[in-house]
N, C-alpha and C positions, 0 to 999 in steps of 0.2 A: 710756669710753662704757659704758651698761650692756649686759652680754652675755644672749643668750638662756638660758635655765635649762632643767636636765633636767625641770624642772615642766612645760614648754611642748612636750615631746616627747609623741607618743602611741606608746609602747613595744608597744602589743598587737600578739604575733604578730613581732616584730623581734628582733633580735639587736643589744645595745648593747654596745659595747666601752668600759668604764670605765679610765680611769688612775687608780688610787689610790696613795696612799703608804702602803703596809704595812712600811717600814722601821722595824719595831719591836727594842726591846732583848731580848736573850736571855741566858739564864745559860750556865754552861759544857755543862749538860746539852742545851742547846736549847729549854728551856722559856722561853715570853715570861714577862718580868718586868713589862711594861706594855703593856696593850692599847689605849690611849688612840686611836691612830691608827685603829684597826679599828673601835673604837666609834664615831668622828667620822664613818667613811664609810657607816653604816648607814642613816642617812636618804636618801641617795641610792640605795643598792642597792634597800630596800625600796620606793621609790618606783616604780623599774622593774619588779621582780617581781611587787609588789602589782597592777600595772595589765596585767599579763600577759606581761610581756617577759621575755627571756632575758639575764642580765647576764653578760658575761664581763670578769674584772677582771684588769689586768695591773699589776705594780708591780715595783720593785727591793728587794733587801734587802741590804744591806751593801756592799763593794766587791769583790767576785769580780773575777778577772781577764779575764773576756769570752773565755775560752778553753773553754767548755762548763761541763757539769754540775760544781757543788762542793757536797757534802753539807751542808757548815756554811752554806752560803747558801742552801739549797733553803725554798722558801715553805710546804713541805707543814705546818709546824706552824701556820702561818698560816691556811692552809686549814681546818684542824682548829678551830681558835679560834673562827673566821669562823662555821663550821657549828653552833657551840654557841650564839654569840652570836643567830645567826639560827633556831635550832631546825629546822635542815634538814640536809640532806647537800650538802656542798659538794664537788665535785671538782677534782681538780688535773691539771692536763695536764703531762706530761713534757717538753714545749718550749714555745715563744714563737712561735705563729703556723705551726708545722709539722705534720707530718702526724697527732700526737696531738690538738693543738689542734683541728684541722678536724674529726676525726672525734667527738671529745667534744661539739664545738658541735652539730655535725651530731643528734646524739642527745640534747641536751639538750632537755627538755619546758619549754614555756610557764612562765614562774614559777621556772626553776632557775639555779643560780648556778655558773659555771666559773671557778676559778682559774688563771692561766697560771703557768708556771715562770718563775723571776726573770729579768727582761728583760736584765739584765745578764751573763748568762749568755751572750750574744751579743755578738760585738764590732760589730756593724751597730748597737746601740743607742748607744753613745757616739760611734761614728762620724756617726750621724744621717742617712746618705743611702744605706745598703745597701739597693738595690732590691730584691732579693730577700726581704730581712727585713722590709721596711716592706710589701710586696705581700701578705706572709703573714698579716700583721695586719689589714691594709684587707681582705682577702678573708674574714675572720670577720664583719665588721659592717654593719648597717644605719645604723648612726650611732655617734659618739663623744662621750664625756663626759669632761672633765678635771675630776676631783676632787681631784687631787693637790698642794695647796698647797705642799708641802715641796720639791717640785721644779719649780715654776714658773719658776723663774729659771735653769733648765737647758735649753738646745733639744737635748736627746736625741731621738731616733727617736720612741718611743713618745709623747714631749711635743709633737713639734713636726712632723715629717716625716708621721707617720700620720695627724693631723687633716687636715694640708693636702692629703693625697692623697684622703682620704675627701671633703672640700670641692669639690676640682675634680672628683670624678665626681659632684657635686649630692647629696650625703649631708650630715646635718646634724652640726655640732659645736659642743658647748655647755659650760656650766659644769655642775659638780654643786652640790649646796647647800652643801657645806665650803668649797669655794674662792670660792663666791658670798659666803659670810657672812665669810671670811677680808679678801677684798677691800673688801667694804662697810666693816668697822672700821677697818683700815689707811688706806684712802684717805679715809675721812670723818675721822680723826684729823688727816691732815696737810693735807688742804685745807679743812674746816669744824670744827676743833677747838672744843669748849667751854674757855673761860679761867677761871682759868688754866691752859695747857698745860705740864705737866711732863713732862720725859723724865728717865729713871733708866737709866744705863748702867754696867755692871760688865764684868766678864771679864779676862783675862789682858793684852791687847795693845791700846794704843793704835793701833798700825798697822792692827787688824782694823776699826776702826770710825772712821778718819780723816773719810771721806766723809759716814758718819751724823753725827758731832758737827758737822761743818760745815753741814749740811743743819740739822738740829735747832735748831742756834744762830740760825738764819734765822727759825725759826717758833715757837719754843717761848718760853716766859716763864723756865723754869727748868730747866737740863741739869744734873743731879746726877751727880758721878762717883764711883764705888767700884770693888771688885776690885782687882787687882793694876796695871792702868792706870793707878791713882792715883798709884804710887810714881814713874813717869815723870814726872808732873806734879810731883810733889815735888822730883824731881832738878832738873828745869826752873827750879824757884823757888829753888836752893840749898841743899836740904835733904839731910838725910843718910837713907838707905835700907837700910843695913846689908846682910844678903844677901837680900833682898827681890827678886821677878822685875822687872826694869826693862828697857827698851830704850834705852840710850844714845843709839843713831842717831836716835831719835825726840825727843830734847830740843828741839832747835831748834823742831821742829812744835809741841811742847807749848807752848813760849814762845809762838808764834804763836798758838794758840788761846786761851791765857790772855788775850793783849792782845786778840783780836776779841772774846772771849767777854764781857769785862767782868764786870759783876755776874750776867749771866746763867748764866754758868759757875760752878758751886757745888762746891768740891773738899771733901774731909774735914779736919776741924780736929784729929782724933787718931786713934790706930791702935792696934789690938789685935794685939801681935807675940810672937813667941816664938822661943826659940834653937832649936826642931826642929820638924819638919814632923809633930807628934803631939799627941795631946789631953793627955798627960801632960808635955809640955815645961815648963821655966819659962816663964811667961808676965809681959807686962807692958803696961800701957797707957800709951801715951807721946804727946805732941803731935806733930802730922803733921811730917814732915819731921826728927823727932828719934829715929829708929828706931837703937838700939846695934848697933856692931859685933857681928856673930855671930847677931845676931835678923834675923828676917824678917816684915813684913807678912801677917797672914792674915785680916784683918777690919777693917770700919771700927771706930774706938772708940764708946762710948757717946754723948758729946757729939754726933760727927757723925749717928749714929742716930736722935738726939732733934731735931736740928735737920732733917735730912731729911725725918722723920715729919710735923714740925710744917707743911713745905711741901706736902708730898704731900697730907695730910688735907684742904687747902683748895682742891685741886685739881679743876677740871671736866674734864681729861683727863689721863691718865697711860699713858704708855707705857714699858714697863720691858724692857731687855733686857741680862739679864748678871747674877750675882748679887752681892752686896757682899763675899763673902769665901769661905772655904771651908765652904760651908753643910752639907756632908756629916759634917764633924765638929765636934761640940760641943765646947769653948765658942764656936768661931768661925763658927756659925750665928746668933749673936745679933744681928749688923748685918742680915743677910739677912732674919730672923723680924721685925724691928723696922719695916723697910720693908715687908714683906709685910700685917703687920698694918695699917700705915698705907694701904695701898692699898686693903684689904678697908673700910677705913673711909670712905675717899673713894667707894668705889663704893656703901656703903649710905646715904650722903650725896645720891646723885645723879649722882655723876661717871661718866664713861666710863673703864674701864681696862682696857688691854690687855697681856698679857704676850707678849712677842715670842719664843716657842719657845726650843728648845735648854736651856741650863742653868738660865734662869730659870724656864721650864716645868717642869722637873725639879724645883726649889726649892720653888715653890709647891704642885707636888703632895705632894711629901715632908713640908714643913712644914703641910700640911693647909687651904691658902687657896684651892685651885682651884675651889671652888665659891661662893667669895666676892667674885671678880673678874668684869668682864663678858666678858671671852673671852680663851682660852689659845690662843694659835697653835699649828698644828703644824708650822711651818718656821721654823727659827733662822734659815737663810742668806737664804730666801726673805722674811721679816719685816725683815731687814736691808736688803736692796736696796729694798723698798717705801720705808722709813725713809729712805734715801738719795734719794728721789724718781724712781726707775728705772720704767720700764714693762717689762712682761713680752710677749715676742713671742710667747709660747706660750699668752697670754690674748687679745693683741691680735688674732690671726688666726682666733678663734672668731666663732659668729655673732651679729650684733648684734640685741639684743632689740626 
């Protein structure tokens, strides 16, 4: 069902609590190396402040232990970067719904922006039902906006208990523009795809994507397999995988997927392998299932890349989750690059192309294709769960349009 959007709120003179996903990568010095998730939240933030509202933002960053402040996981660099992008001063509260949050929220002027410190510094965030913690956040807000697609599959307090409590007190709880866009793209791809509908799945493990593969085989015209998970399929077909990453305990499952997938399930026909995990290793291109002892598969081969590209270019809808190989290390980025180029061609020809977050999003960014596809998701795990056909409780509880 369609959910009410932040565009439908009247934020003037009100304080709007926005759950964003500012879980951005940082280098050893704490500098942000990719601010895309911050930039993707700007339309929602600007919609609130430009119409006279006060925006209070909450997010997690990394995996702190929930035992209080940890400097390496502070949102201070995020608040600084957000201020630069907005061209205004953005304050940081030292707590999440505590005394400093309330004092700074009270002092905030119309059009102001306040970032709360990392929600995961609080054990109540993961627990989800800590009344004092939830009440502290609820007490800040006249309305709630969910603009954190990357955590929509997690029923943590800031995602579920807080909006539920606000709704119970008669206050609005709506989606932000990013979540609205993510759900529109992914839901439409699954329910009303333009055909041919092609899914591209890579990554390390078959076990991570069992439910996704099964669901996509039921609705797609082609499911293309790459990455290290391809070697478990090779093993299931009696092939040699050398020292490649495989899941021997998933061989029977791979056999079942091959049998049920039939011609829809498309596997590599060749492999780019090496005797060491390095760009200077001895390299070979071999037929799939013929990786020599002492070698490991690090990318799909050129014949596979060409075959996959031909299927992708003619697609009406493409969903891609997981790179084809070790895209960070040339020459093993060739397969992922060939697929990215084909996805860009499908987009240019009028297809709808969706990159499902995580490593595949990092790959298209690094390879320079992010602006040549329809949509790059901000949520790897969340997009996978949508591709499995799951619904999100965190979205279901929001106000209907």
